[in-house]
Structures are given as structure tokens and as C-alpha cells.
C-alpha distance (Angstrom), angle and dihedral (degrees) to the residues before:
residue distance angle dihedral
X1 . . .
X2 3.81 . .
X3 3.80 89.2 .
X4 3.80 92.9 55.4
X5 3.81 93.5 46.5
X6 3.81 88.9 52.8
X7 3.81 90.1 53.4
X8 3.80 92.0 50.3
X9 3.79 94.5 48.0
X10 3.81 90.7 48.7
X11 3.79 89.9 52.9
X12 3.77 94.5 49.0
X13 3.82 95.7 45.1
X14 3.82 91.7 50.9
X15 3.79 89.8 50.2
X16 3.79 92.1 50.2
X17 3.79 94.6 49.2
X18 3.79 88.9 54.5
X19 3.79 95.1 39.3
X20 3.78 93.3 54.9
X21 3.81 90.2 58.4
X22 3.78 92.9 59.2
X23 3.82 101.7 35.6
X24 3.76 122.9 94.3
X25 3.76 120.7 -129.5
X26 3.79 112.0 -65.3
X27 3.85 112.5 -110.0
X28 3.78 120.4 -121.6
X29 3.82 91.2 -101.2
X30 3.80 90.5 61.3
X31 3.82 96.2 -113.1
X32 3.79 116.1 147.4
X33 3.80 119.0 -122.0
X34 3.77 137.4 -168.8
X35 3.79 123.4 5.8
X36 3.78 123.6 -15.8
X37 3.76 113.6 -172.1
X38 3.77 149.6 104.9
X39 3.81 138.3 170.7
X40 3.81 112.0 -99.9
X41 3.80 135.0 178.1
X42 3.80 111.7 -86.3
X43 3.79 92.5 -133.8
X44 3.78 116.8 160.0
X45 3.76 145.7 129.7
X46 3.78 136.9 -135.2
X47 3.79 126.8 176.7
X48 3.81 86.8 -138.1
X49 3.82 99.0 49.2
X50 3.81 106.0 20.8
X51 3.80 127.1 -134.3
X52 3.80 118.6 -10.8
X53 3.79 124.5 -143.6
X54 3.80 131.7 175.2
X55 3.80 139.4 74.0
X56 3.79 134.2 -62.2
X57 3.76 137.7 171.2
X58 3.80 130.0 -162.0
X59 3.80 107.8 -162.1
X60 3.82 121.4 -167.0
X61 3.80 127.3 -176.6
X62 3.82 113.8 -162.0
X63 3.82 98.3 175.5
X64 3.81 111.5 -158.5
X65 3.83 90.8 -14.3
X66 3.81 95.2 -110.6
X67 3.82 91.7 124.4
X68 3.83 96.8 42.5
X69 3.03 129.3 167.6
X70 3.81 80.4 31.7
X71 3.76 113.7 74.2
X72 3.79 124.5 -139.3
X73 3.80 93.6 -141.2
X74 3.78 134.7 7.1
X75 3.79 127.7 -165.5
X76 3.79 127.4 -177.3
X77 3.80 126.0 -174.0
X78 3.79 127.0 175.8
X79 3.79 138.8 173.3
X80 3.79 114.3 178.5
X81 3.78 146.7 133.9
X82 3.81 137.2 -148.9
X83 3.78 127.6 -136.0
X84 3.83 91.9 -120.6
X85 3.80 93.2 60.2
X86 3.82 108.5 -82.7
X87 3.79 123.9 137.1
X88 3.81 124.7 -169.4
X89 3.79 128.6 -168.2
X90 3.78 111.2 171.3
X91 3.78 141.2 165.7
X92 3.82 125.2 -179.0
X93 3.81 137.7 178.3
X94 3.82 129.3 -172.9
X95 3.82 132.8 173.8
X96 3.79 138.5 158.9
X97 3.79 91.7 -169.5
X98 3.83 109.7 43.7
X99 3.83 90.4 85.4
X100 3.83 111.6 32.5
X101 3.81 111.3 -112.9
X102 3.81 94.6 6.9
X103 3.79 136.5 89.8
X104 3.80 111.2 -141.7
X105 3.80 125.1 -166.0
X106 3.79 132.8 171.4
X107 3.79 136.2 172.5
X108 3.78 138.2 -179.0
X109 3.80 117.6 -164.6
X110 3.79 142.2 173.2
X111 3.82 117.4 -164.1
X112 3.79 115.6 -175.5
X113 3.79 121.4 -174.5
X114 3.80 125.7 168.1
X115 3.82 92.5 178.6
X116 3.79 104.9 40.2
X117 3.81 117.6 167.3
X118 3.81 117.1 -110.8
X119 3.82 118.2 176.8
X120 3.78 99.8 168.3
X121 3.78 130.9 -108.8
X122 3.80 139.6 -57.0
X123 3.78 101.8 29.4
X124 3.79 117.5 -111.3
X125 3.82 91.0 17.5
X126 3.82 88.5 71.9
X127 3.80 111.9 74.7
X128 3.80 119.9 -126.4
X129 3.82 120.8 -155.2
X130 3.83 111.9 -174.3
X131 3.83 92.7 -159.5
X132 3.81 89.3 66.9
X133 3.79 95.0 46.9
X134 3.79 99.7 88.9
X135 3.78 144.4 84.3
X136 3.81 111.9 -131.0
X137 3.77 141.4 117.5
X138 3.79 88.0 -88.6
X139 3.79 96.4 36.2
X140 3.75 130.0 93.0
X141 3.77 103.8 -145.5
X142 3.79 81.1 -134.6
X143 3.81 96.0 165.0
X144 3.79 96.4 47.7
X145 3.80 135.5 101.8
X146 3.80 137.2 157.8
X147 3.79 122.5 -99.5
X148 3.80 130.2 169.8
X149 3.82 123.2 179.1
X150 3.78 131.5 -167.1
X151 3.80 110.1 -171.0
X152 3.80 137.9 178.5
X153 3.82 117.6 -172.5
X154 3.81 132.4 -176.4
X155 3.79 130.3 178.5
X156 3.79 141.3 -179.2
X157 3.80 129.0 -165.5
X158 3.80 131.3 -178.1
X159 3.79 140.4 174.3
X160 3.80 125.2 -103.2
X161 3.79 103.7 -133.2
X162 3.81 114.5 -57.8
X163 3.80 94.4 -40.3
X164 3.79 131.2 106.6
X165 3.82 88.9 -106.0
X166 3.76 123.4 98.8
X167 3.79 142.6 168.8
X168 3.79 130.7 -120.5
X169 3.81 135.2 -162.7
X170 3.78 135.5 170.5
X171 3.78 148.2 168.0
X172 3.82 125.4 -147.0
X173 3.79 136.3 -178.9
X174 3.81 121.8 -151.2
X175 3.79 131.3 -171.9
X176 3.82 115.3 -174.5
X177 3.82 125.8 -171.0
X178 3.80 113.5 -172.4
X179 3.80 137.3 170.1
X180 3.79 143.5 112.7
X181 3.79 119.5 -17.4
X182 3.80 118.8 -96.5
X183 3.80 116.3 -143.1
X184 3.82 130.0 130.2
X185 3.81 92.5 -138.7
X186 3.81 95.4 58.1
X187 3.79 100.7 96.6
X188 3.80 102.5 179.1
X189 3.79 129.1 60.4
X190 3.78 99.8 -131.9
X191 3.79 131.6 102.7
X192 3.77 140.8 154.2
X193 3.80 87.2 -109.0
X194 3.84 89.6 57.8
X195 3.80 91.8 50.1
X196 3.80 92.1 50.5
X197 3.81 90.9 49.6
X198 3.83 95.4 46.5
X199 3.80 91.3 50.1
X200 3.81 95.6 47.5
X201 3.79 95.9 -114.9
X202 3.81 86.6 121.7
X203 3.84 106.1 45.6
X204 3.81 115.4 -117.3
X205 3.81 93.1 -124.3
X206 3.84 90.9 57.4
X207 3.82 98.8 47.5
X208 3.82 95.2 96.2
X209 3.80 95.1 40.9
X210 3.78 128.6 -116.6
X211 3.80 148.1 -139.9
X212 3.78 132.0 -100.4
X213 3.78 145.3 159.6
X214 3.79 117.6 -126.9
X215 3.82 125.5 -156.8
X216 3.79 123.5 -158.4
X217 3.83 134.5 -168.3
X218 3.78 135.2 162.0
X219 3.80 150.4 118.4
X220 3.81 132.6 -83.8
X221 3.82 133.2 -157.1
X222 3.80 114.7 -167.1
X223 3.83 132.9 171.8
X224 3.84 98.2 154.0
X225 3.80 116.7 136.6
X226 3.81 91.6 -141.2
X227 3.78 129.4 12.7
X228 3.81 100.9 -147.2
X229 3.82 100.5 36.5
X230 3.82 107.2 15.1
X231 3.80 122.4 -178.4
X232 3.82 97.5 -174.9
X233 3.78 142.0 8.5
X234 3.80 144.2 64.5
X235 3.79 131.2 -87.3
X236 3.82 122.7 -169.5
X237 3.81 123.7 178.0
X238 3.80 122.9 -176.6
X239 3.78 117.1 173.8
X240 3.78 143.2 148.6
X241 3.79 124.3 -139.5
X242 3.76 132.4 179.2
X243 3.77 149.9 145.9
X244 3.81 132.3 -117.7
X245 3.85 87.0 -160.5
X246 3.79 98.0 -135.7
X247 3.83 92.0 174.8
X248 3.82 108.6 52.2
X249 3.83 96.7 14.3
X250 3.79 91.9 -148.6
X251 3.82 107.1 97.0
X252 3.80 121.7 47.0
X253 3.79 114.4 168.7
X254 3.77 145.0 162.5
X255 3.81 123.1 -156.9
X256 3.80 134.2 -170.1
X257 3.80 123.6 -143.6
X258 3.80 127.3 -170.3
X259 3.82 123.9 -177.0
X260 3.81 123.2 179.6
X261 3.82 120.0 -175.9
X262 3.79 126.8 -179.9
X263 3.81 128.4 -175.2
X264 3.81 122.6 -168.9
X265 3.84 122.0 -175.3
X266 3.81 118.2 -134.7
X267 3.80 128.4 -172.6
X268 3.81 95.3 11.3
X269 3.81 94.9 -48.2
X270 3.82 93.2 -53.0
X271 3.79 88.2 113.1
X272 3.81 123.8 33.2
X273 3.79 124.5 -168.8
X274 3.79 111.5 -148.7
X275 3.79 130.6 -176.2
X276 3.79 133.2 -179.0
X277 3.82 123.8 -166.2
X278 3.80 116.6 -174.7
X279 3.80 144.1 175.1
X280 3.79 131.7 -177.1
X281 3.78 124.9 174.7
X282 3.78 148.1 139.8
X283 3.80 115.8 -89.2
X284 3.83 97.2 174.4
X285 3.80 138.6 11.8
X286 3.81 130.3 1.4
X287 3.80 127.6 -66.1
X288 3.83 122.3 -152.0
X289 3.81 115.1 -103.8
X290 3.81 93.8 -116.8
X291 3.81 92.8 60.9
X292 3.82 98.6 49.1
X293 3.81 95.9 92.0
X294 3.82 94.6 51.1
X295 3.80 109.8 108.9
X296 3.77 111.0 -157.7
X297 3.80 120.9 -141.5
X298 3.79 135.7 -179.5
X299 3.81 95.7 -141.8
X300 3.80 115.9 35.5
X301 3.83 113.2 -129.2
X302 3.81 96.0 160.6
X303 3.81 129.4 34.6
X304 3.79 90.7 -123.4
X305 3.80 122.8 16.8
X306 3.80 112.3 -165.8
X307 3.77 138.7 156.1
X308 2.76 168.5 0.7
X309 3.75 93.2 -86.1
X310 3.80 139.7 40.1
X311 3.79 133.0 15.6
X312 3.81 104.5 2.1
X313 3.82 102.9 35.5
X314 3.83 123.0 11.9
X315 3.79 100.3 14.3
X316 3.79 118.8 -145.7
X317 3.80 94.6 26.1
X318 3.79 123.9 106.4
X319 3.80 115.8 -77.4
X320 3.82 110.6 -91.6
X321 3.81 91.3 -7.0
X322 3.83 91.7 146.6
X323 3.81 111.6 47.4
X324 3.80 125.9 161.8
X325 3.78 143.0 129.5
X326 3.78 89.9 -79.4
X327 3.78 139.1 9.2
X328 3.79 142.7 177.6
X329 3.77 127.3 -150.0
X330 3.80 143.3 166.2
X331 3.80 138.7 -155.9
X332 3.80 126.1 -160.3
X333 3.79 124.5 -177.0
X334 3.80 145.3 159.1
X335 3.79 113.1 -137.2
X336 3.83 111.5 -153.5
X337 3.80 118.4 -166.4
X338 3.79 101.5 -144.9
X339 3.80 97.8 -178.5
X340 3.82 139.8 -14.4
X341 3.80 123.7 -157.6
X342 3.80 145.4 147.2
X343 3.79 119.2 -107.9
X344 3.84 128.2 171.4
X345 3.80 90.7 -7.8
X346 3.82 93.2 -55.0
X347 3.83 131.7 111.0
X348 3.82 112.9 -120.7
X349 3.79 136.3 -170.0
X350 3.80 126.7 -177.2
X351 3.81 111.8 -158.1
X352 3.77 140.2 169.9
X353 3.80 128.9 -151.1
X354 3.81 123.8 -163.0
X355 3.80 106.5 -163.0
X356 3.80 147.2 -177.3
X357 3.82 123.1 -152.0
X358 3.81 132.5 -172.6
X359 3.79 136.3 174.1
X360 3.81 146.3 148.7
X361 3.78 143.9 -174.1
X362 3.82 109.2 -95.0
X363 3.83 98.4 175.1
X364 3.84 114.0 43.8
X365 3.79 122.8 -142.4
X366 3.83 119.8 -123.1
X367 3.80 91.4 -23.8
X368 3.83 95.8 168.3
X369 3.82 93.1 54.6
X370 3.79 90.8 48.7
X371 3.82 93.8 51.3
X372 3.81 91.3 48.5
X373 3.80 90.4 50.3
X374 3.79 93.6 52.2
X375 3.83 91.1 51.9
X376 3.82 97.0 51.5
X377 3.85 110.6 116.4
X378 3.81 92.5 -137.2
X379 3.79 90.5 56.1
X380 3.80 92.5 57.4
X381 3.84 91.6 60.8
X382 3.83 120.9 90.1
X383 3.79 110.5 -76.5
X384 3.80 116.3 -115.3
X385 3.79 116.1 -147.7
X386 3.79 123.5 -153.6
X387 3.80 111.1 -140.4
X388 3.79 124.8 -152.2
X389 3.82 90.9 -99.8
X390 3.83 89.6 58.2
X391 3.81 97.4 -108.3
X392 3.79 122.3 127.8
X393 3.76 129.8 -138.0
X394 3.78 137.9 169.2
X395 3.77 117.2 -99.0
X396 3.80 106.5 -118.4
X397 3.77 128.1 -169.4
X398 3.80 118.5 -171.1
X399 3.79 87.7 -8.4
X400 3.81 93.9 -55.9
X401 3.80 126.8 110.0
X402 3.80 112.7 -114.1
X403 3.79 129.5 -148.6
X404 3.78 129.0 -140.4
X405 3.80 90.4 -109.3
X406 3.82 91.5 54.4
X407 3.80 90.2 51.8
X408 3.79 95.3 50.0
X409 3.80 105.5 30.6
X410 3.80 128.4 56.3
X411 3.79 95.9 -174.7
X412 3.82 89.2 -126.0
X413 3.78 132.9 116.0
X414 3.77 120.8 -122.9
X415 3.79 114.2 -86.1
X416 3.80 140.1 171.9
X417 3.81 115.1 -65.0
X418 3.80 116.9 -152.2
X419 3.79 139.2 -176.3
X420 3.79 139.5 171.6
X421 3.79 135.6 -160.6
X422 3.78 146.5 124.6
X423 3.78 140.0 -109.2
X424 3.80 141.6 -154.1
X425 3.82 118.7 -141.6
X426 3.81 130.9 -166.0
X427 3.82 105.6 -160.7
X428 3.81 123.8 -169.3
X429 3.81 121.5 -164.0
X430 3.84 90.7 -16.2
X431 3.83 90.2 -74.3
X432 3.80 115.9 62.7
X433 3.81 107.4 68.1
X434 3.82 125.2 -179.5
X435 3.80 107.4 -165.3
X436 3.80 135.8 -166.4
X437 3.81 113.8 -170.1
X438 3.79 130.7 -180.0
X439 3.81 125.1 -172.0
X440 3.79 141.8 166.6
X441 3.81 125.8 -153.7
X442 3.79 119.7 -131.3
X443 3.84 93.5 -127.8
X444 3.82 129.4 52.1
X445 3.82 89.3 -139.8
X446 3.81 87.1 66.7
X447 3.82 95.4 51.9
X448 3.80 139.4 -81.9
X449 3.82 103.5 -96.6
X450 3.78 140.4 -41.1
X451 3.79 135.6 -138.0
X452 3.79 127.6 -176.4
X453 3.80 133.8 -178.4
X454 3.78 109.6 -166.5
X455 3.80 145.9 108.2
X456 3.82 133.6 -59.8
X457 3.77 137.4 -2.9
X458 3.80 110.2 -69.3
X459 3.83 90.4 -120.8
């Protein structure tokens, strides 16, 4: 723990030394003015992705400080990699003031992952065997696949009259490349992804990925006093998004997303209760398997929001452990402001946030194909694995041969998945937020524990 705190403090001090150079003198009311930025090491950790290394910069422009803690413009750039095979190249821009009366945001991102986690579909219905979830000379890399994404996103938001209601619209382009995992220490050619492909659960024309445009439109209600670190107010987002699939002409879909967030101050804002209730699901058509875990948002808080499972949804659980056509989840937390102070001409708050998360798949994916697969006589026989040297051997767990059905099917119905934990947050100028969060799921089938060092509250 001491090691991680040292990393965070190094990051924040470097940012402040640079930020002070480019910030104008702070007004008497404490508002920040001018530019606030500086390149810092992108040093982090996730139990799903490993250690992160690279560079990032969060750049804020506050102008004359009249809108503080709102910024006039925000830029974010990042180039980093993770020890388990991830690569991130990301650029982001956001402003409520560049175009009068409109909020404009845009992002361009490349996410490369040669060892991406894949735990199957429909939550608890998919079996999870911890012994197979590893990369080693003896391990299978059974729950791994390859996935690369190139993504361009744009968004516009505007007010409806003088009310707290607004509208939102956006257009995004996605290019997915998927396939078998690539890692020199995986010594056997077998994975859950392979089994799903061979049994037709993942359609043959989606195995290698695909491209699509996605359109988005909806309404927003917002009374929060601050977007990044609110202490009071309500935020409601209701929007539809979908794709006409003009490239492959095989998957046309329309989805509905609903996000409700409430913040209630306690003890004169020293403690804030926050809750987030969310739903996302298909209301028409069929979405490709590789897009199911993408959680759409109107205002980007994380570079890549996926679920259900792990950092952005049910913290502490395995990444994307609960994937389906639709899911619902909730987050509840108490945000304690431990101390606030000024340091190197910047405003700081250190806070902690004990939390409870829950979620489940409410619309299963390709359920009929999965049931038929589990009932096939050949899938009840011991599974033979082909090793890299061409030899075959039975897959044995705890000394007993295992069948394909046992690997893929738990025999259970989907149920609620829950976790609990706490975080520590170092917040600068009510916007830049370095977070450390730890969580443990209530069930071993959902994972052992999770830890993440990153940016921002998840809602």
C-alpha cells in the first residue's frame, strides 16, 4: 500500500510543479485561472490488466476563473501500456464554451489487447474455474482472447430553454479486431473463446470482429453543483443508441440506456452520499458479440467503460464477467472529505469512499444456442486439448477429466452479483482525481478481489 501511495504522490507533485508554471495568479476568491496542466507518468495498476506505464496529461483551461470549478476547455492525452498486453493511445477534448450554447466533446482512441479477458456470456450461467485463469508454462490462458479497438467519438449537448433539462446527440465509429489470444507463455491451443466459436455461440461472421457507425440521441436532467466531484444534485440520462451497420450489413440494433445519479450532502458537505442506478439493453435488432460489453456514456469519465464487471461497474469482480444483451447495475458510496488544503498554488482534497456495488444480466445473449451446446452428447465427453507440439491430452481439473459442458456451463441461473470495498482519492482543483480503489466480490465465482489505480470517481 505504501508503494502505491508513493506513486500517486509523485504523480500529483509533478503535475503541480508544471501546473504552477502555466497558471495565472489565483484570485482572492480561490478560483483557478488560466491553464492547469503538466505531463505526468501514467503509472497505475489493475488486477485485470497488470501494471501500467507510460505518459498522460490532463490539461484544463479555466480562463479568468469566472466559471470555476467548471473549466472552459479540457484536453486529455495518453500513451501507455500494461504488463498483461494492453496498449492505450488516447486523445480527448471537452468544452461547454467553445460553441455558445453547446457542449462539444470528441475523442480518438486505440486500445490494443493481445490477452483480453473473456468469461463467456450470461453471468452465473457461465462457469468460472480459477485454476484455468492464468498465464504460465502450465496454464492454459483459457479465459483469454485478442481484441483491438480503433474508435472515434463525437458528442453534442445543449440546454432546453432555461430549465435543467437538455438534449444530447453523438456519432461514433468503431473498428474491432478479435481472435485467439497471443502470448508466448500460453502452451496449449484451447480457450473458452475457441469453444464458443466451434459451437456456433459466437457467429462465424463475427469471429474476426467488424466495423460500424453508432448514432446516439437522448435527454439529460442535471442539477449537480459540480460534474467531477459533486456534493449535491441529481443527474438523469436517458438515451438511445444504435447502428444501421452499413459496412457488414449483418447486425442492425438499437439499445436503450438509463443512468440515474443522486448526491446528498451530509455533515455540511464533509460527507456525500452518492448512488448510481443504471440499465442498458437491446430494444430492437441484434448486436455483434464483441460490442456487448461496451457501456455507452454521454460524458467520458474513463477511457474505456466496459462491463458488467470490474472497475467501472461492479468493482472487485472479474473484468466483463457478466456479459449479455442487457444488464442492470447500481453503485452506492459515502464520500468522506478527510482534509482540504492548498499546496503549490493548487487546491487539494483527500477523500475516501466506502462503497457497495451490485449488478446482473437481465437480457441473455444467444441463450438457445448455449442450451443446445450444453446438451450435445459429444460435449459431455472429456475434452481433448491439442498442445503446440501437436499431441493431445485430456483436460483434468483436480485429477478428474473435464468435459466441454463442465467448462462452459455452471448449471445455475443468473443472479445478483455484489461487491464491497473502499477507495482513496487525491483531488486537485475539484477536477483532477487520482483514485485507488479496492473491492472484494461476495462470491468466488465472481473473482477473488480487485484493485485499481486510475483517474476519477466512476460516477
